[in-house]
Backbone as CSV, one residue per row, in Angstrom:
resi,resn,N_x,N_y,N_z,CA_x,CA_y,CA_z,C_x,C_y,C_z
1,MET,66.734,-76.767,46.951,66.741,-76.472,48.384,67.232,-75.059,48.658
2,LYS,68.310,-74.665,47.934,68.836,-73.323,48.127,67.806,-72.269,47.748
3,ARG,67.034,-72.540,46.685,66.009,-71.570,46.267,64.946,-71.384,47.353
4,VAL,64.587,-72.507,47.998,63.577,-72.439,49.068,64.095,-71.603,50.226
5,ILE,65.388,-71.847,50.600,65.974,-71.099,51.710,66.043,-69.610,51.381
6,ILE,66.436,-69.279,50.156,66.529,-67.879,49.730,65.153,-67.217,49.751
7,ALA,64.137,-67.950,49.318,62.772,-67.401,49.304,62.289,-67.099,50.712
8,PHE,62.525,-68.069,51.654,62.125,-67.831,53.043,62.877,-66.649,53.643
9,LEU,64.184,-66.538,53.311,64.984,-65.433,53.821,64.470,-64.092,53.309
10,ALA,64.088,-64.040,52.036,63.555,-62.812,51.451,62.251,-62.405,52.117
11,ILE,61.365,-63.404,52.376,60.086,-63.114,53.029,60.320,-62.586,54.445
12,PHE,61.291,-63.217,55.164,61.608,-62.786,56.527,62.112,-61.348,56.564
13,LEU,63.061,-61.025,55.662,63.614,-59.665,55.620,62.547,-58.648,55.259
14,LEU,61.650,-59.016,54.347,60.577,-58.104,53.955,59.652,-57.820,55.113
15,SER,59.304,-58.863,55.881,58.401,-58.659,57.020,59.050,-57.811,58.100
16,VAL,60.359,-58.032,58.349,61.067,-57.243,59.358,61.159,-55.786,58.952
17,SER,61.506,-55.522,57.679,61.621,-54.140,57.215,60.286,-53.439,57.240
18,THR,59.211,-54.153,56.925,57.866,-53.561,56.977,57.504,-53.175,58.398
19,GLN,57.860,-54.070,59.357,57.554,-53.781,60.763,58.332,-52.571,61.263
20,VAL,59.628,-52.508,60.911,60.449,-51.372,61.327,59.927,-50.086,60.735
21,PHE,59.520,-50.116,59.463,58.967,-48.928,58.810,57.694,-48.467,59.491
22,ALA,56.830,-49.444,59.842,55.571,-49.093,60.507,55.838,-48.472,61.863
23,GLU,56.825,-49.055,62.622,57.143,-48.491,63.926,57.710,-47.088,63.789
24,GLY,58.540,-46.878,62.752,59.102,-45.552,62.514,58.034,-44.545,62.197
25,GLU,57.034,-44.952,61.408,55.939,-44.046,61.076,55.151,-43.691,62.321
26,GLY,54.939,-44.695,63.207,54.196,-44.430,64.430,54.912,-43.443,65.313
27,LYS,56.241,-43.580,65.442,57.016,-42.651,66.267,56.979,-41.255,65.676
28,LYS,57.000,-41.180,64.352,56.967,-39.881,63.693,55.675,-39.150,63.992
29,GLU,54.547,-39.887,64.018,53.251,-39.264,64.277,53.152,-38.779,65.715
30,GLU,53.824,-39.483,66.656,53.712,-39.119,68.060,54.427,-37.806,68.379
31,LYS,55.360,-37.395,67.529,56.147,-36.209,67.817,55.386,-34.913,67.567
32,GLY,54.240,-34.988,66.861,53.477,-33.779,66.578,54.123,-32.965,65.482
33,PHE,54.032,-31.640,65.587,54.557,-30.764,64.545,56.087,-30.796,64.526
34,LYS,56.660,-30.879,63.327,58.115,-30.829,63.185,58.563,-29.372,63.253
35,ILE,59.503,-29.085,64.148,60.019,-27.728,64.312,61.098,-27.489,63.265
36,PRO,60.977,-26.451,62.438,62.009,-26.163,61.429,63.357,-25.873,62.066
37,ASP,64.425,-26.089,61.290,65.778,-25.825,61.790,65.991,-24.351,62.125
38,SER,65.207,-23.465,61.498,65.364,-22.030,61.737,64.742,-21.583,63.054
39,VAL,64.018,-22.477,63.730,63.366,-22.144,64.996,64.194,-22.706,66.147
40,LEU,64.559,-21.821,67.096,65.399,-22.217,68.219,64.699,-21.923,69.546
41,LYS,64.961,-22.763,70.515,64.418,-22.585,71.857,65.301,-21.614,72.628
42,ILE,64.697,-20.665,73.347,65.476,-19.650,74.070,65.080,-19.568,75.545
43,SER,64.501,-20.623,76.082,64.025,-20.566,77.473,65.169,-20.303,78.452
44,LYS,66.367,-20.849,78.192,67.501,-20.627,79.089,68.127,-19.251,78.876
45,GLU,68.105,-18.750,77.646,68.751,-17.477,77.339,67.849,-16.265,77.576
46,ASN,66.550,-16.480,77.611,65.608,-15.375,77.737,65.810,-14.635,79.061
47,THR,66.049,-13.335,78.989,66.257,-12.545,80.208,64.946,-12.272,80.937
48,TYR,63.836,-12.547,80.303,62.523,-12.425,80.952,62.004,-13.834,81.193
49,THR,61.645,-14.132,82.431,61.143,-15.465,82.766,59.639,-15.528,82.538
50,ASN,59.238,-16.240,81.520,57.815,-16.419,81.254,57.236,-17.465,82.207
51,PRO,56.093,-17.165,82.818,55.482,-18.156,83.713,55.024,-19.376,82.924
52,THR,55.218,-20.547,83.517,54.772,-21.781,82.866,53.258,-21.797,82.798
53,GLN,52.742,-22.097,81.615,51.294,-22.116,81.418,50.766,-23.492,81.799
54,ASP,50.053,-23.562,82.923,49.473,-24.832,83.365,48.114,-25.026,82.700
55,LEU,47.987,-26.134,81.981,46.713,-26.426,81.336,45.711,-26.906,82.378
56,PRO,44.471,-26.414,82.294,43.484,-26.706,83.345,42.833,-28.079,83.198
57,TYR,43.654,-29.156,83.211,43.079,-30.499,83.221,42.490,-30.758,84.605
58,LEU,41.259,-31.257,84.636,40.605,-31.547,85.904,40.012,-32.952,85.869
59,GLN,40.218,-33.685,86.954,39.618,-35.009,87.087,38.275,-34.848,87.799
60,PRO,37.159,-35.184,87.152,35.852,-35.010,87.800,35.718,-35.894,89.028
61,SER,35.059,-35.351,90.046,34.744,-36.147,91.225,33.654,-37.158,90.860
62,GLU,33.332,-38.041,91.798,32.303,-39.058,91.527,30.963,-38.391,91.213
63,LEU,30.604,-37.377,91.998,29.351,-36.665,91.747,29.402,-35.948,90.408
64,ALA,30.526,-35.262,90.126,30.644,-34.536,88.859,30.556,-35.490,87.674
65,LYS,31.221,-36.642,87.766,31.178,-37.616,86.668,29.755,-38.124,86.456
66,GLU,29.049,-38.383,87.554,27.649,-38.834,87.447,26.799,-37.788,86.730
67,LEU,26.983,-36.509,87.089,26.194,-35.446,86.473,26.594,-35.230,85.012
68,LEU,27.892,-35.279,84.711,28.354,-35.093,83.333,27.818,-36.188,82.418
69,ASP,27.815,-37.432,82.930,27.311,-38.553,82.126,25.814,-38.441,81.872
70,SER,25.102,-37.754,82.773,23.651,-37.644,82.634,23.220,-36.528,81.690
71,ALA,24.172,-35.669,81.277,23.806,-34.465,80.524,23.354,-34.758,79.101
72,GLY,23.859,-35.822,78.496,23.471,-36.135,77.118,24.270,-35.402,76.068
73,VAL,25.119,-34.453,76.463,26.011,-33.746,75.552,27.402,-33.713,76.190
74,THR,28.420,-33.544,75.370,29.790,-33.510,75.872,30.050,-32.201,76.616
75,ILE,30.588,-32.324,77.825,30.959,-31.157,78.624,32.438,-31.281,78.988
76,GLU,33.248,-30.320,78.511,34.693,-30.327,78.766,35.178,-29.044,79.435
77,ASN,34.292,-28.101,79.634,34.678,-26.811,80.201,35.264,-27.002,81.595
78,PRO,36.558,-26.696,81.793,37.176,-26.916,83.118,36.571,-26.060,84.217
79,ASP,36.057,-24.880,83.872,35.446,-24.019,84.888,34.142,-24.634,85.401
80,LEU,33.338,-25.207,84.493,32.089,-25.849,84.903,32.381,-27.126,85.684
81,ILE,33.382,-27.883,85.259,33.747,-29.103,85.985,34.230,-28.761,87.384
82,ARG,34.958,-27.659,87.528,35.435,-27.244,88.849,34.255,-26.939,89.779
83,ILE,33.232,-26.258,89.249,32.055,-25.959,90.068,31.372,-27.240,90.518
84,LEU,31.255,-28.210,89.611,30.626,-29.483,89.969,31.475,-30.234,90.990
85,ASN,32.812,-30.145,90.857,33.693,-30.811,91.823,33.535,-30.227,93.224
86,GLU,33.244,-28.936,93.292,33.134,-28.266,94.586,31.723,-28.343,95.170
87,SER,30.818,-28.990,94.452,29.426,-29.096,94.901,29.197,-30.403,95.661
88,THR,28.265,-30.362,96.589,27.843,-31.564,97.313,26.320,-31.627,97.304
89,VAL,25.789,-32.843,97.205,24.342,-33.057,97.237,24.069,-34.177,98.220
90,ASN,23.267,-33.897,99.240,22.934,-34.889,100.256,21.827,-35.788,99.745
91,ASP,22.140,-37.081,99.576,21.159,-38.023,99.031,19.917,-38.143,99.907
92,SER,20.046,-37.923,101.210,18.903,-38.101,102.107,17.783,-37.124,101.813
93,LYS,18.110,-36.012,101.147,17.087,-35.012,100.847,16.375,-35.287,99.522
94,LEU,16.866,-36.287,98.793,16.261,-36.555,97.500,15.068,-37.488,97.670
95,ALA,14.013,-37.013,98.264,12.802,-37.806,98.456,12.131,-38.062,97.117
96,LEU,11.330,-39.130,97.050,10.703,-39.511,95.788,9.798,-38.417,95.246
97,GLY,9.176,-37.649,96.119,8.277,-36.608,95.649,8.941,-35.265,95.439
98,PHE,10.239,-35.194,95.691,10.949,-33.913,95.610,11.327,-33.607,94.167
99,ARG,10.984,-32.393,93.711,11.342,-31.950,92.366,11.934,-30.551,92.436
100,ALA,12.975,-30.332,91.658,13.598,-29.012,91.609,14.418,-28.894,90.336
101,SER,14.547,-27.654,89.869,15.383,-27.366,88.699,16.154,-26.085,88.990
102,ILE,17.470,-26.202,89.060,18.329,-25.078,89.406,19.102,-24.654,88.156
103,TYR,18.933,-23.403,87.775,19.596,-22.878,86.572,21.029,-22.483,86.922
104,LEU,21.997,-23.122,86.252,23.410,-22.848,86.505,24.000,-21.829,85.538
105,GLY,23.231,-21.428,84.535,23.712,-20.428,83.598,23.977,-20.995,82.209
106,GLU,24.286,-20.079,81.271,24.660,-20.497,79.918,26.178,-20.630,79.858
107,TRP,26.647,-21.781,79.367,28.064,-22.106,79.404,28.568,-22.531,78.027
108,PRO,29.851,-22.244,77.753,30.508,-22.946,76.649,30.823,-24.359,77.147
109,LEU,30.197,-25.355,76.554,30.288,-26.711,77.094,31.539,-27.446,76.630
110,ALA,31.853,-27.315,75.338,32.980,-28.067,74.779,33.481,-27.363,73.531
111,TYR,34.699,-27.693,73.159,35.315,-27.153,71.939,35.745,-28.316,71.059
112,GLU,35.360,-28.257,69.785,35.742,-29.279,68.803,36.677,-28.646,67.775
113,SER,37.883,-29.183,67.685,38.896,-28.613,66.792,38.687,-29.084,65.356
114,ASP,38.766,-28.137,64.422,38.725,-28.457,62.992,40.119,-28.505,62.379
115,GLY,41.136,-28.100,63.141,42.498,-28.141,62.612,43.403,-27.142,63.307
116,THR,44.691,-27.468,63.326,45.700,-26.613,63.948,46.871,-26.451,62.993
117,GLU,47.302,-25.215,62.779,48.472,-24.933,61.970,49.403,-24.015,62.758
118,VAL,50.665,-23.969,62.347,51.642,-23.112,63.027,52.236,-22.140,62.024
119,ASN,52.166,-20.848,62.353,52.867,-19.813,61.591,54.175,-19.541,62.324
120,TRP,55.282,-20.006,61.740,56.576,-19.897,62.410,57.101,-18.467,62.405
121,GLU,56.500,-17.576,61.620,56.893,-16.162,61.598,55.663,-15.301,61.887
122,TYR,55.038,-15.560,63.016,53.791,-14.888,63.375,53.996,-13.398,63.603
123,GLN,55.001,-13.015,64.392,55.234,-11.597,64.676,56.726,-11.327,64.843
124,LYS,57.220,-10.346,64.065,58.638,-9.988,64.165,58.887,-9.203,65.446
125,VAL,59.953,-9.585,66.173,60.241,-8.944,67.449,61.634,-8.310,67.498
126,ASN,62.469,-8.566,66.474,63.819,-8.009,66.545,64.491,-8.089,65.173
127,THR,65.394,-7.117,64.899,66.252,-7.144,63.710,67.643,-6.695,64.102
128,ASN,68.623,-7.551,63.861,70.034,-7.192,64.052,70.647,-6.864,62.692
129,TYR,71.554,-5.873,62.698,72.106,-5.343,61.441,73.627,-5.320,61.528
130,ALA,74.287,-5.726,60.436,75.749,-5.675,60.367,76.162,-5.162,58.995
131,ASP,77.048,-4.134,58.978,77.512,-3.523,57.728,78.967,-3.946,57.485
132,ASN,79.182,-4.740,56.444,80.525,-5.223,56.111,80.946,-4.782,54.708
133,ARG,80.412,-3.626,54.262,80.739,-3.156,52.913,82.195,-2.709,52.803
134,GLY,82.803,-2.335,53.917,84.201,-1.925,53.881,85.156,-3.015,54.331
135,GLY,84.654,-4.192,54.608,85.496,-5.270,55.110,86.144,-6.080,54.003
136,ARG,87.185,-6.818,54.380,87.878,-7.687,53.428,87.688,-9.170,53.752
137,SER,87.074,-9.453,54.881,86.807,-10.836,55.284,85.387,-10.915,55.846
138,PRO,84.820,-12.108,55.879,83.451,-12.237,56.410,83.342,-11.745,57.852
139,GLN,82.241,-11.105,58.141,81.973,-10.610,59.496,80.861,-11.450,60.120
140,LYS,81.107,-11.916,61.334,80.109,-12.740,62.009,79.134,-11.867,62.780
141,MET,77.864,-12.284,62.746,76.863,-11.594,63.548,76.019,-12.626,64.284
142,THR,75.527,-12.243,65.460,74.686,-13.118,66.272,73.424,-12.371,66.690
143,TYR,72.489,-13.120,67.217,71.226,-12.535,67.649,71.366,-11.906,69.031
144,VAL,70.925,-10.658,69.153,70.826,-9.953,70.434,69.493,-9.199,70.424
145,GLN,68.650,-9.428,71.417,67.358,-8.753,71.500,67.568,-7.313,71.954
146,GLU,67.234,-6.338,71.097,67.522,-4.936,71.379,66.507,-4.305,72.333
147,GLN,65.240,-4.709,72.241,64.208,-4.170,73.129,63.314,-5.317,73.612
148,GLN,62.778,-5.163,74.825,61.834,-6.164,75.314,60.562,-6.113,74.475
149,LYS,60.078,-7.281,74.096,58.879,-7.366,73.267,57.884,-8.349,73.878
150,LYS,56.624,-7.912,73.930,55.533,-8.779,74.367,54.673,-9.132,73.167
151,VAL,54.359,-10.401,73.024,53.520,-10.867,71.918,52.259,-11.485,72.503
152,ASN,51.128,-10.936,72.119,49.834,-11.420,72.608,49.096,-12.169,71.513
153,GLY,48.459,-13.245,71.895,47.535,-13.932,71.004,46.117,-13.519,71.330
154,GLY,45.163,-14.311,70.918,43.772,-14.001,71.219,42.829,-14.682,70.265
155,LEU,41.548,-14.532,70.558,40.504,-15.077,69.691,40.323,-14.182,68.482
156,THR,39.890,-14.761,67.379,39.709,-14.002,66.142,38.361,-13.289,66.090
157,ALA,37.485,-13.527,67.056,36.175,-12.861,67.085,35.693,-12.796,68.530
158,LYS,34.780,-11.864,68.793,34.177,-11.777,70.116,33.233,-12.956,70.314
159,ILE,33.287,-13.527,71.513,32.497,-14.720,71.790,32.160,-14.734,73.284
160,PRO,30.972,-15.186,73.670,30.615,-15.209,75.095,31.548,-16.105,75.903
161,ASN,31.853,-15.668,77.119,32.689,-16.426,78.048,34.012,-16.805,77.380
162,SER,34.691,-15.802,76.868,35.876,-16.033,76.038,37.030,-16.692,76.807
163,GLU,37.182,-16.400,78.100,38.296,-16.968,78.849,38.202,-18.483,78.936
164,ALA,36.997,-18.994,79.164,36.817,-20.453,79.217,37.055,-21.073,77.848
165,VAL,36.632,-20.382,76.791,36.852,-20.876,75.430,38.343,-20.932,75.114
166,LYS,39.081,-19.903,75.534,40.525,-19.870,75.296,41.227,-21.047,75.975
167,LYS,40.796,-21.383,77.187,41.394,-22.518,77.890,41.182,-23.813,77.119
168,MET,39.965,-24.042,76.640,39.669,-25.280,75.918,40.408,-25.330,74.587
169,MET,40.529,-24.183,73.915,41.237,-24.149,72.630,42.729,-24.393,72.820
170,MET,43.297,-23.852,73.892,44.722,-24.050,74.134,45.023,-25.514,74.460
171,ILE,44.116,-26.173,75.176,44.298,-27.599,75.471,44.375,-28.393,74.175
172,LYS,43.441,-28.142,73.252,43.425,-28.869,71.973,44.655,-28.545,71.146
173,ALA,45.025,-27.267,71.063,46.175,-26.868,70.245,47.465,-27.465,70.791
174,THR,47.603,-27.523,72.106,48.799,-28.113,72.713,48.864,-29.609,72.432
175,GLU,47.721,-30.282,72.503,47.684,-31.714,72.188,48.109,-31.966,70.746
176,HIS,47.693,-31.092,69.816,47.986,-31.295,68.402,49.431,-30.955,68.044
177,THR,49.997,-29.927,68.669,51.319,-29.441,68.273,52.449,-29.937,69.168
178,ASN,52.118,-30.285,70.417,53.130,-30.660,71.416,54.137,-29.522,71.610
179,LEU,53.644,-28.279,71.557,54.486,-27.098,71.746,54.036,-26.346,73.001
180,PRO,54.952,-25.597,73.649,54.572,-24.806,74.830,53.822,-23.542,74.418
181,LEU,52.523,-23.573,74.514,51.697,-22.471,74.036,51.225,-21.602,75.198
182,SER,51.050,-20.322,74.897,50.522,-19.372,75.875,49.955,-18.180,75.108
183,PHE,48.880,-17.584,75.618,48.297,-16.437,74.934,49.128,-15.176,75.117
184,GLU,50.203,-15.269,75.909,51.106,-14.131,76.076,52.516,-14.641,76.317
185,THR,53.486,-14.093,75.588,54.883,-14.444,75.815,55.745,-13.201,75.645
186,VAL,56.850,-13.141,76.387,57.714,-11.956,76.397,59.143,-12.379,76.065
187,ILE,59.784,-11.602,75.176,61.204,-11.767,74.878,61.942,-10.621,75.564
188,GLY,62.806,-10.931,76.536,63.466,-9.909,77.328,64.603,-9.220,76.591
189,GLN,64.801,-7.946,76.911,65.904,-7.183,76.328,67.242,-7.812,76.716
190,GLY,68.155,-7.890,75.745,69.469,-8.467,76.008,69.538,-9.971,75.848
191,THR,68.423,-10.598,75.500,68.450,-12.045,75.235,69.381,-12.329,74.059
192,ARG,70.241,-13.329,74.213,71.228,-13.645,73.176,71.159,-15.131,72.813
193,LYS,71.630,-15.408,71.599,71.771,-16.782,71.135,73.073,-16.866,70.353
194,ASN,73.802,-17.961,70.524,75.132,-18.069,69.930,75.128,-18.539,68.476
195,ASN,73.977,-18.637,67.861,73.962,-18.996,66.436,74.584,-17.848,65.627
196,THR,75.558,-18.165,64.767,76.301,-17.137,64.029,75.933,-17.144,62.552
197,TYR,76.014,-15.960,61.941,75.715,-15.780,60.519,76.833,-14.940,59.909
198,ASN,77.329,-15.332,58.767,78.452,-14.655,58.117,77.954,-13.623,57.113
199,VAL,78.456,-12.411,57.261,78.168,-11.340,56.306,79.396,-11.170,55.418
200,ALA,79.250,-11.451,54.132,80.382,-11.399,53.205,80.861,-9.963,53.011
201,PRO,82.120,-9.759,52.571,82.612,-8.406,52.263,81.728,-7.723,51.225
202,LYS,81.625,-6.404,51.338,80.828,-5.582,50.437,79.322,-5.841,50.563
203,GLN,78.911,-6.409,51.699,77.494,-6.662,51.914,77.064,-6.206,53.303
204,VAL,75.757,-6.031,53.448,75.153,-5.779,54.757,74.258,-6.980,55.092
205,GLY,74.161,-7.271,56.373,73.367,-8.416,56.791,72.260,-8.028,57.754
206,TYR,71.120,-8.693,57.612,69.972,-8.478,58.495,69.566,-9.834,59.078
207,LEU,69.432,-9.879,60.385,68.960,-11.078,61.067,67.628,-10.751,61.736
208,HIS,66.557,-11.261,61.146,65.211,-11.018,61.672,64.804,-12.188,62.566
209,SER,64.133,-11.880,63.665,63.625,-12.931,64.556,62.126,-12.740,64.771
210,TYR,61.426,-13.866,64.820,59.964,-13.872,64.909,59.518,-14.823,66.017
211,VAL,58.410,-14.469,66.654,57.750,-15.380,67.582,56.737,-16.215,66.801
212,PRO,56.817,-17.541,66.864,55.816,-18.379,66.190,54.497,-18.395,66.971
213,ALA,53.446,-18.857,66.297,52.141,-18.983,66.955,51.328,-20.066,66.270
214,ALA,50.530,-20.744,67.065,49.605,-21.756,66.544,48.287,-21.087,66.189
215,ASN,47.741,-21.476,65.045,46.424,-21.005,64.631,45.429,-22.151,64.794
216,GLU,44.580,-22.021,65.805,43.601,-23.060,66.136,42.222,-22.628,65.643
217,LYS,41.518,-23.557,64.953,40.178,-23.268,64.443,39.230,-24.399,64.809
218,GLY,37.979,-24.026,65.118,37.009,-25.058,65.454,35.662,-24.484,65.812
219,LYS,34.893,-25.266,66.577,33.536,-24.873,66.954,33.342,-25.033,68.457
220,VAL,32.646,-24.043,69.040,32.300,-24.082,70.465,30.817,-24.410,70.601
221,THR,30.523,-25.337,71.511,29.132,-25.688,71.801,28.688,-24.977,73.072
222,TYR,27.578,-24.236,72.966,27.006,-23.520,74.111,25.691,-24.183,74.518
223,GLY,25.333,-24.015,75.778,24.051,-24.531,76.230,23.679,-23.977,77.592
224,GLU,22.381,-23.954,77.877,21.880,-23.551,79.188,21.837,-24.784,80.080
225,VAL,22.524,-24.723,81.220,22.710,-25.887,82.078,21.800,-25.786,83.302
226,TYR,21.071,-26.874,83.571,20.180,-26.964,84.729,20.558,-28.189,85.551
227,LEU,20.566,-28.033,86.871,20.715,-29.163,87.785,19.306,-29.514,88.273
228,THR,18.847,-30.721,87.934,17.456,-31.091,88.222,17.396,-32.267,89.192
229,PHE,16.323,-32.287,89.983,16.033,-33.383,90.904,14.605,-33.831,90.632
230,LYS,14.454,-35.123,90.363,13.126,-35.637,90.050,13.088,-37.129,90.355
231,GLY,12.086,-37.525,91.145,11.920,-38.945,91.446,13.110,-39.556,92.153
232,GLY,13.771,-38.776,92.991,14.923,-39.291,93.712,16.189,-39.346,92.886
233,LYS,16.154,-38.807,91.663,17.336,-38.820,90.801,17.827,-37.393,90.563
234,ARG,19.132,-37.258,90.422,19.757,-35.970,90.136,20.485,-36.068,88.802
235,LYS,20.387,-35.015,88.012,21.078,-35.035,86.717,21.199,-33.613,86.175
236,LEU,22.023,-33.487,85.148,22.153,-32.224,84.427,21.281,-32.270,83.182
237,GLU,20.608,-31.174,82.933,19.857,-31.014,81.692,20.419,-29.809,80.939
238,VAL,20.646,-29.986,79.655,21.183,-28.908,78.832,20.142,-28.541,77.782
239,LYS,19.785,-27.256,77.741,18.771,-26.781,76.812,19.356,-25.710,75.890
240,ASN,18.650,-25.498,74.779,19.010,-24.450,73.813,20.486,-24.550,73.401
241,VAL,20.870,-25.732,72.929,22.252,-25.982,72.518,22.525,-25.308,71.173
242,THR,23.615,-24.554,71.094,24.027,-23.881,69.856,25.525,-24.098,69.641
243,GLN,25.962,-23.864,68.399,27.380,-23.950,68.066,27.826,-22.672,67.383
244,GLN,29.066,-22.304,67.599,29.632,-21.103,66.997,31.071,-21.375,66.579
245,GLY,31.398,-21.015,65.335,32.765,-21.169,64.856,33.679,-20.110,65.454
246,ILE,34.939,-20.492,65.705,35.886,-19.564,66.328,37.309,-19.981,65.957
247,GLY,38.189,-19.003,65.955,39.614,-19.252,65.734,40.423,-18.519,66.781
248,ALA,41.687,-18.893,66.903,42.563,-18.239,67.888,44.007,-18.325,67.420
249,TRP,44.769,-17.285,67.766,46.219,-17.295,67.608,46.830,-17.461,68.992
250,ILE,47.684,-18.494,69.153,48.288,-18.786,70.451,49.799,-18.845,70.274
251,PRO,50.545,-17.828,70.755,52.001,-17.813,70.586,52.692,-19.029,71.202
252,VAL,53.827,-19.385,70.594,54.689,-20.441,71.138,55.670,-19.780,72.106
253,GLN,55.682,-20.254,73.321,56.472,-19.615,74.366,57.956,-19.980,74.256
254,ASP,58.828,-18.957,74.421,60.290,-19.142,74.488,60.859,-19.847,73.262
255,HIS,60.352,-19.498,72.082,60.894,-19.979,70.822,60.981,-18.797,69.853
256,LEU,62.028,-18.791,69.021,62.185,-17.759,68.006,62.534,-18.403,66.669
257,SER,61.978,-17.818,65.606,62.304,-18.220,64.246,63.219,-17.156,63.638
258,PHE,64.344,-17.585,63.059,65.348,-16.654,62.547,65.407,-16.698,61.020
259,THR,65.525,-15.498,60.416,65.713,-15.359,58.980,66.878,-14.417,58.721
260,PHE,67.879,-14.885,57.972,69.064,-14.083,57.667,69.018,-13.643,56.203
261,VAL,69.221,-12.333,55.977,69.195,-11.762,54.620,70.439,-10.927,54.426
262,ALA,71.135,-11.132,53.285,72.310,-10.333,52.943,72.026,-9.543,51.678
263,ALA,72.555,-8.303,51.599,72.309,-7.440,50.440,73.534,-6.551,50.204
264,ASN,73.594,-5.981,48.995,74.710,-5.103,48.656,74.541,-3.704,49.216
265,GLN,73.293,-3.282,49.425,72.973,-1.966,49.952,71.979,-2.098,51.093
266,PRO,71.997,-1.155,52.055,71.016,-1.187,53.143,69.591,-1.101,52.598
267,LYS,68.691,-1.784,53.261,67.280,-1.786,52.860,66.476,-0.888,53.781
C-alpha cells in the first residue's frame, strides 16, 4: 500500500513540476529580448526629452475592411489604410451597369519580417576617463555625458516610399523586441547615471557608453492599387505585385550600454 501511495505522489509531483516549468517557459517567451545587465534605462536622467514614438496602428473602418478583404493580398500599410478610412462611397451610385477603375498609385502593401536582432553597442556616444596612477586607494568614476549626441537609424538601401516602409518595419521590430524603438534618439549633455566603477591604484579607467539598436530584416511587398466598381460591387484590385528585400537599423530610445576598461597606461 505504501508503495502505491509513493508512486501516486511521485506522479503528482512530476506533473506539477512539468506544468510550472511550462508556465515559466511561456512567461520567458512573452518578455521578448533579454536586456543585458550592462544596458541601463536613462529616460529619467536624460537631459534631452525624446518624443514618444507612437506606432501607427490603425483600426480599419467598415468600408476599409471590406476593401482590404477584397484585395486578395495582405495590406498593412498604415498610410493606405488611413486613406481608405477617410474615403466614402455612396452605394446608391453603384448601379448594375456602372463600371469604373480608379488608380490609387503604387504602394508598399505589407512588410514580412525575416528576423530581428539587437546590437547593444550600435554607436558609441561617450567616454569618461579617470587617471588613478598616482593614487593609493581605488577611485570611483560614474557616467556623465560630455556632449549632446544624436543617433540616427535608417534603411540599409534606397527603396520606394521609404517612410511608409520604415513605419511597418518599426512595428514588427517593436513587436519582436518589446523595446522602445525610434529612428532617431538624442542623449543630452550632462546626463548622469549613478552606476559606479572602481579604478584601482596605478591604473587609468575608461567608461564607454553606446546606444543600442535593433537590426530588422525582411521583405516589402509592392503593388499597383486600383479601386474598381463593377456590377454593383466595389473592391480593390492589386496588379504587378513585386517583393524587395530590405533591412533597417532602429535605435533603442533612452537606453545606454556601458563598457568599463582599466589599463596601466592611457590608450
